[in-house]
N, C-alpha and C positions, 0 to 999 in steps of 0.2 A: 476680232476681225469684223469689219463693217458688213452689214447685211447685204449691201449692194453687190459685193464681190462673191457672194456664195453661189454655188451652182443652182440652176433653176429647180432641179428636182429636190434639193435640200430645202430651198425656200418654200416650195409647195408643201413639204412635210411640216414645216414650221407653221405655215398658214392653216393647214388642216388641224393642227393641235390647238391653235388659237381659236378656231371656229368652235371646237368642242368645248373648250374651257370657258370661253367668254366671247360670244359672237360679236358683241358691239366693238370689241377691240380689233376685230378683223377690218372694220372700216377705217380705223386709225392706221392700221398697218398699210393699207392701200395707198395712203397719202405720204408715206415716208420716202418712197423712191419709185422710179420706173420699174426697177427689178421686182420690188415687192408688189407693185400693182400687177405686173404680169403673172406673178405667182398666186395672187389672191383672187383675181377676177373670176376665175372659173368657179370658185366656191360661192362667191356672192351671187352670181347669176345662174348657178346650177338649178335652182328652183325659183320661179317667179310667181307672184300672187296677183290676181286681178279681183277687185271687189266691184261688183256691178250694182250701182246705186239706182240707176234708171237708164232708159234707152237714150235720153238726151245727152247725158254726160259720158256715156260709154265711148263714143268716137274720140273725144278729146283725151280721155284717160289712156286709151290704147295708143293713140298717136304719140303722147308723151313717152310712153314706155318704148315704142319703136325708136324714137329719136335717141333715147338713152342707150339702147342696144347698139344703134349705129355709131354713136360717138365713142363708145367704149369697145367697139368690135367684139361684143359679147354674145351675139346671137348664136354663135357656134358652141357656146358653153351651156346653153339652156337645155336641160334634159327633162324638166318637169314643169308643167304649168298648172296652177291651182286656181279655179274660178269659183267665187262665192257671191251670194247676193240674190237679186231678183230683178229681172228686166221688165216685168209686167207693171202696169200702172198700180199705184197703191190700192185703189179701190178693189182690184181683183185679188189682192192678197188677203182679204178679210173673209172669215168664215161667216156662217149664217147668223152668229151671235155678235159679229162685229169685232172679234178678237182674232189676232193672227194665229193660224194653225200652229200647234206645238209651241205655244208661247213660252219663251225661256223663263225659268224661275228667277227669283231675285238673286242677285249676286251676294251670296252669303259666305263665300270663301271656300265652298266645297271643292271647286276646281283646283284651287291652290293647295288644298290639303290632300285630297285623294287622287289628284291627277285629273286632267281634262277628260270627262266622260260624256255620256249622253245628257245634254242639258234640258231636254224637252219633256213636257208633260206627256205621260202615256195615257191620260184619261181626259184630255181636253177635246174640243170639237174636232172631228175628223170626217171629211167627206171624200169618198173615193172618186166619184164621178162628178167632180165639181166643174170641169171645164173640158172643152173639146180638145182633141189631139192637134198639136201644132201642124199646120199645113206648110208644105214646101213653098217658098217664095211668098209666103204671107208677110204681113207687116211685122209680126213678131219674129219670124225667121230672118228676114232681111236686116232686122236691127242688130243681128249678130255678125254682120259683114265685117266690122273692124276686127273682131277676134279671129274670124276666118283668115283675114289678111295677115294678121300676126302669125298664125300657124304656118302659113305658106313661107314666111321669112325664117322660120326656125329649121335648120338643116338636120338636127339629130334629136328630135323629140322622142323620149322613151315613155313618158307617162303624162296623161291628162286627167286631172282630178276635177270632177264637176260636182259642185255642191250648191247649185242654185235651185230654188223652189220651182221655177218654171221648167217645163219639159226640155230635155236635150234637143237642140234644134237640128233639122235636116241639113242645114248649110254646114254646120260643124262636122256632122257625121260624114258628109260628102268630102269635105276637106281632109279628114283623117283617112278615108279610103284612098284618096288620090295621092296625098303627099306623105302620109305616115301610116302605112298599113300595118306596121309592126308596133305602133305606139299603143300601150295598154290603156284602156279606158276604165277609170274608176268612177262609177256613177253612184253618188251618195244620196241622191233623192229619187231613186228609181221608183216607178209606179205604173202599173197598167191602169188605163182609164176607161177601157172599153170591154172588159171581160164580161160585164153583165149582159151583153148582147150576143154572146156566143163567140164566134171567131173574132179575135182582136183586130183592130184597125191595122192595115198593112204596114204603116210606118212603125207602129209600136212593135210589131213582130220583127221588122227589120232591125230595129235598135236592140231588141232583146237577144237576137241571134247573131249580132255583130261578132265576127270571129275574134276580134281583139278585146272584147268585153272581159275584163279581168276581175273587177270587184264591184259588188252591188250592196248598197244599204237600202232597206225597204221597210216601210211600215205596213203591218198586217193586222187585220181584225176579223172577227167573225161577221160583224155587221157594223155599218158606219152610223154616224149621227142621224142621217136621213132615213135610216132603216133599210138601206140597200145592202145585200150580201157582198162581202169582199172575198174574192178568190185569189188575191195576190200571193198568199202563201203557197197554195196548190200550184199556181203558175210558176213561181220561182223554183219550186222543187223539180218541176219538169224541165226547166231551163238547165238546172244543174245536171240532170240525168240525160244529157246528150244534145239538147237543142242549142245550148250555148257551150260549145266544146272546150273553150279556154277559160271559162268562168271558174276561178279558183278561190275567191274569198266572198263570203256572204255575211252580212250583218242583218239580223231580223229584229225589228222593234215591234214587240207584241203589244198591241193597243187594246184598251177597252174604252172606246170613245164615249163622250158624254151623250146621254140620252139613248144610247144604242140598245140598252136592255129593256126599254119600254116596249119593244117589238117582240112579241112572244111566239110568232109563227115559226114553223119548222124551217130550217135553213135549206135552200135548194142544193142539189148535188152539182159538183164541179164536173163539167163535161169533158175537160181535157183539150189539149191542143190537137188540131188535125195532124194525123200522121205520127203521133207520139205512141211508141210501142210499149214503153215501160220495161224493156228488156235490158237496157244499159244502166250503168251506174256512173255517176260523175266521180271526180277525183279532187274534191275540195281540199285545200290546205288550211283554210281558216273558216271556222263556223262560230258565229257569236249569236246567241239568242238572248235578247234583253227585254226588259219591260215586264208585262204581266205574263210571265212564262207559264206554260201548261206542263209542268214537270212533276206534278204530284204522282202521276202514273207514268209508266215508260212509253206510253203511246206516241208522244211527240218524237222522242228519239228513235223509236221503232220506224216511224214514217221517214225520218231522215236517213236511217240506215238502209232503207229500200231504194233511196235515190242517190246516195253517195257512199263511196268506200271509206269507212272510218279508218282503215289502215293507212290512208294517205294523209290524214289530218295531222298538222303540226301545231295548230293553235286552236284551242277550244275554250269557249266562255259560255257558261250557263248560269245566268243569275238575273234577278229581278231588276235591281237598280234602286235609285233613291226613294222612289215612291212605293215600292212593292216589296218591302223588306220581310214580309211574312210568307212569301211564295218562293219555293225553290225545290231542290232535289230531295225527295223523301227516301226513307230506307228502302221502300219497294223499288224505286227507280234505280237507286245505287246498286241494289242487289242484281237487277237485270243487267246493268252495265258490266259489273264485275264478272258475271257468269257468261256473257256473250261477246265481249270485245276486249282487246288488249291495247289498241292504239299504239302500234310499235314506233311510229314516227313522231309522236306527240312530244313537244318541247315545253309548251306553256299551257297552263290550265287555270281557269277562274271559275269558281262555283259558289252558289248560295245554297246552303243546306236548310232543311225544314223538317221538324219532327213530325208534323201532321198528327199530333196527339191531343187535339182539343177534346175529342170524345172517347178515345181509346188509348190505352197504354201501348207504347211501341217498344217492347223490351229488347228487340234486336236492332234498334237504331244504331247503336255504337258498333256492333258487329258488322252491320252492312256498310257503315262508313269506313271502317278499317279495311274491309275487303275491297271497297271501291278505290281507295287511295293506293292500295297495294297492287291493284290490277294494271296500273299505268307503269310505263318505264320510268326510270329516274328522271325527273323533270328539271329544267333550268329555271323556270319561273312558276310560282304557284300563289294564287290568291284564294282565300277561303273566308266566306262570311257565314254566320249562322251558328247553330248549336255545336260547339266543340268541347269535348271533355278531355281528360288526361290521356285516355287510351287513343283517341283520335290524334291528339297532338303528338304522342310518341310514335304512332304509325307514320305520320307525315315526316318527322325529322329522321327517323330510322331508315325509311325506305327511299326518301328523296334527298336526304341531307348532303351527301357527298357531291352532288352536281348542282344543287340549288345556288343560283346567283341572286335571285330575287324572291322574297317570301313576304306575304302580307296575310296576317291572321287577325280577323275581326270577330271574336266570339260574341254571340248574342243569344238571347232567348226571347220567346214571345212574351210581351208584357202582360201579366195576369189581369191588369185593369181593363184590357181590351177584349177579354174573353166574354163569351155570352153566358147567361145565367145557368144554363143546364150543362155547361162544359165541365170536364173533370178538374179537380183541384191540382194546381201546378205547384211544384216545389223546386224546379230546376233553376239554378242560379248560374249566370254566365261565368265561364272559366276565368280564374284569377291566376296570372302567371307568377309563380314563386321564383325565388333566386335559384332553386334547384332545377326548375324547368328551363330557365334561361341558360344556366350552365350546361344543361344537356343540349340545348340548341347550339351553344357555342362550340361544344366538343364535336358534334355530329354534322355541323354545316360549315366546314372550313372555308368554302368559297363564297359565302354570302357577301354581296356588295350593297344590296338594297333591302332594308328590313322595315316592316311595319307591325307593331305589336301594341296591345293595351298594357298600361302600367297602373295599378291601383294606387291612388293617392292616399297617403297615410300621415297627414299633418306635418309633412316635411321632416319626418323622423329619420333617424340614422338608418333604420332598416329600409326605408324608401330610397334614401340616397345610395345605399349599397346596390339596389337594383340598377340604377343608372350606371354605376361604376362597372357593372358586369359587361356592358356593351363595349367597353374599352379593350376587352380581350379578344375581340373579333378582328383578325388581322386585315381582312380585305374590305371591311365595312366602310363605305363612304357616304351613304345616304340612309337616314334613320327617321322614321315617323313613329312617334309615341302618342298613343291615345291616352291622355291623362284621365283615367276613369274615376269620377267622384261619386258614383252611385253606391248605394248600400242596400242591396236587395234582401239581405238577411233580416232586416228590421221587420218585414212583413212575412217573408217566406220561411224563415228558419225558426221553428218553435223553441230551439235551444238558445236563441240569441239573448245574451244577458250582458250588456255593456258595463254594468256595475256603476251606474251614475248615482250620485248622491246630491242632496240639497236641491237647489233650483234646477240643476241639470236633469233630475229625475222626474220633473213635472211634465206631463203630456201637454203638447200644444193644443189649443182650442180653435175651432173653426166657426166663424159666425155665418150661419146659413142665409142671413139677410143683409150681408155686407153691401149688396148692390142697391138697397132701397132704404127708406126711412123708418121701416118697422122696428119694433123693439128687438134688440139683438138676441139671437138664440145660438148658444155655443154648444158644440159637440166636441168631446175629447177625441184626439187623433192618435193613431198608433205611433206617431213620431214624437219623441221627447225633446225638450230644449237642448239636452246634451247632443242628440243626433243632429239637430239643426246647427249647433255650434261647430261640429265637425264638418258639416256640409259647407258652411261659410268658409272655414279655414282651407279646406281642400279645394274649393272652387276658385279661391283667390289666387290667380296666376298672373303676376305682373312681369314686366320686362326683367326686373332684377332676378326673379326666380328662374325665368327662361335662360338667362345668361349663366346662372349657377348650374342648371342642368347640363348646359353645353360644356361647362368646365369639367363636371364630373365625368362626362363621356370622353371628352377630347384630350384632357390634360395628360392622362397616362395611356393614351391610345397606342397600341402596338401596331406595327405594319403600316398600311396605307392610312393617311390621316383622314379624319372625318371632314367632309366638305359641306354637308347639309343636314340640318335637324329641323323637323317639323313637330310642333307640340300642339295637339288637338285636344282641348279641354272639353269633356262631355260628361253627362250623367248626373250632374249636381241636381238634387231634388228628386231623384228616382230611388224609390225604396222597395221595389218589388210588388207594386200594386197601387191602389188608390190611396193617396196620402192626405188629400184635402188641401195641399199647399200649392196647387197650380197657379194661384194668384201671385205667387212669389217668383214665377219663372223668369219674367223679364228683369226683375231685380237681380236674381242669381246670374242671369246671362251677362250682366254688366261686370261681374267678377270673373266669369269663366272665359278668359281670353286665350286665344290661340296665337301661336308665333311661328315665324319662319326665320331661322338663323342660318346664314350662309357665310362661308369663309370668303374673304376678299380674293378674287382670282389672281391678283398681283402677288407674286411670291415674296415681294419685299415688304408687304404690309401684313402685320400679324393680327390686326383686329378683325372682328366679324361684323356683318351687316345684319341687324335685327329689325324685323318688320312684323307688325300685328296683322294677322289674317282675319278677314271678316269684319274689319273696322267699319266699313261703310254701313253694313246692316246693323251693327251695334249702335252706331250713331243715330240711325233712323229710329230704332227702338227707344233710344234715350230721350227722344223728343216727346214721347208719350209717357215717360216714367216720372213718378212722383219724386220730388226733391226732398221729401220728408219721410221718415220712417215712423210707423205706428205700431202699437200693441206689443205683444210679447216678442215678436220677431225683432223689433227695435231694441228691446232689452238684451236679447242674445247678441245682436250685432254690436251694440255699444259696450257690452262686457268684453268683447274682443278688441274693438277699435274705438276708444273714446274720441270725442270731438277734438280736433286739433285747433289750436289758436289761429284764427283768421281763415279757417276753411269755409267754403261757400255752402257745402252740404255734405252728406255722407260719402259721396263719390270721391271727395278729397281726403277722406280719413283712412281708408283701408289700404293695406299693403300685404304682400305675401309673407307667410312665415318663412324665415330662412332655414337652411339646413344647419345641423349642428356643426361646430368647427371641427375640421378634420385634424 
C-alpha cells in the first residue's frame, strides 16, 4: 500500500519511528509526498536551534528561520527553542589571561565514547564579577530583538534552553512573561554577578526568582581567579529552598579556578537573601554535582538536604568528571547516606567512589559501599566510577538488576605512582570482570538495554573471545561499550606475580636517564620485562579487523533484540600499577591503542555495519610528533612480533591485531 494513502495518524507513527532510528532519513521522508510532509513536519520543527555568532549576524539568521517557518507553516509545531553562542564582542569573551573561560578540551573522542558530558576545564581561569549586569534597553539587550520577535511568532512554546555565555537579556525575559508565561526556562549559564556587594542587583533577583525557571546549570567556587569570594553555591541553595518555587533541576560545576588558592585569607560569610527564612525545602527532581566535588565528608550533601527534599529526587549524579578522577564519595559519606536517606523516587544514579586511604586503611569501605547501593530503590539507570570490588559488584546486580535498563561500571583505583612519599603502600588492583561475573550480570539483569563494562585484553585468546560471546545471551541488549583494558597492575603491585618468562622475555627493560641529552647513557633496570612489553604491544594493537571480529562474536549468536551499537575503548596499555619508566613510549603505544564505533546500518535491507575510528583526529595530531623509527630494546620486542613488511614506509605499516582462534 502506498504511503500517501495511509491515515495521517499511522504516517505520524511511522515518522516518529524513523526519527528515533535514523533522523537523517526523516528529511528524505518529507520529500516523498505531501502526506509524508504533513506527517513529518511536526517532528522536524518540534525543537529548533539558534547559534549566536555575533550581534551583526543574528538578525539575518533569525529572519531566515522565520521565513522557513512561514513557508512550511511550521511555527505551530515548535515546542522548544535552544539558543547557544555568545552575542558579546570577541574581546569581552576573554579572561584576564587571554583564554576563553572554560576553554574546551581537545577533541580526543571522549564525547563519542562516554557520551556528551561536561567538556570544560574545572581548573581554568574563572572570574565571577567580570562584567556588569545587563541593563534593560541597553545595546546588548536590544541586540536580542530578533529573537524576541521570533518568540512572539511561536504560539505553543513549552521550553526555552539558554546556553549563551552572556547574561539572559531582559528583553527575552519580558517576552516570556508576556507571551509564554508557562514556558519553562532552562538557563545553562546561570550566574550571579553582584553577590559580593550584598543584595544582588534587582534584575538578577528578578531572573533568579522567575516563576517558570525550571533548570539551572551554574559554576561555583570558593574563590575566583581574581581572589574574590564566590557565593553562587549558597545563593542557588536558597533559590531551591523557596525563592524559585518551580526550580526542579540543578547542575553544579564545582570549580577550583586557576590562581584562586594563592589567596589565603579567611572566606567571608554569606549573608543570605533578604527575606529568606530557611524554613522551607525545595523539591528538586534532578541534582547533579560535577567537577571538584567536595564529597570526602557528608557536609556537602547535608547542606543540600537542608534545602531540598531528597525524597523528591528522581535523578542524582555525584561525580568529579574527566579532570577530577581522584575525588568522590568516600566510605564515610556513603555510610551517612545509607543511614539517613532512602530516595524513594530515584530512578537514575551516577556516582564516583573514592577510597580516601592514602594515609589510613579504610577496612569498612566495601561494607559502606554495599549499604549505600542497597539503600536506594531498584534503579533503572546506574553509572559507577572508582574502586569496585566483587562484593560491590554483586550488591549492585542483586539489588538493582531486575529493573536496570542501563548500567555502566568503570572500575579504577588510585595510581600508586601519583601517591606522595609518606602515604601508605597500596596493593589494590582494579576489578577484572571474569566470565562468571558476566554470567551473573546476564542472569540477574534481564532488562539491560545499554551496558558499559571493562574487558581485560588477553592476547586475543580463546578465553578472551568467550567473554565477548557472553554478551550475546543478553536478550534486550542493543548498545554495548567495552573498555578494552590493556593494563597489568600485577607487575608492580602483586608480590606473587610470576609470568614464567624464559630467554629474552625474562630480561628486564632498561631506562636511560640521560635519553634527553648528549651525556653518557646511564641505564637502570625497570620492573617491566621484555615479555611484559610484548604482551602490552599485542593487547594494545586494536585495528579495524579485530573490532569487526569482536562485533561478530557478540552479534552473530545474539538472542532477542539484535545489537545496534558497539563502542570499543582501548585503554591502559603501559600501565603497570606504579612507575614503570616507560612513559616515553606512551605516544607510540597510543598509535596502536585505537578505539572504534561500530553501528548497524539503520536500513533493514542492508546487513553490513558502519565502522569508524574514534579519536582519530587526536591520534593524527600526535603522529606528527612521533618518530618514524624504533630504537633500542623496545624495537627488538616490536620487531619480534611484527617484522618489517616488504615495501612498508615505517613501523606503522607493519603492525596488525592478533586474530582470535578459529571457532
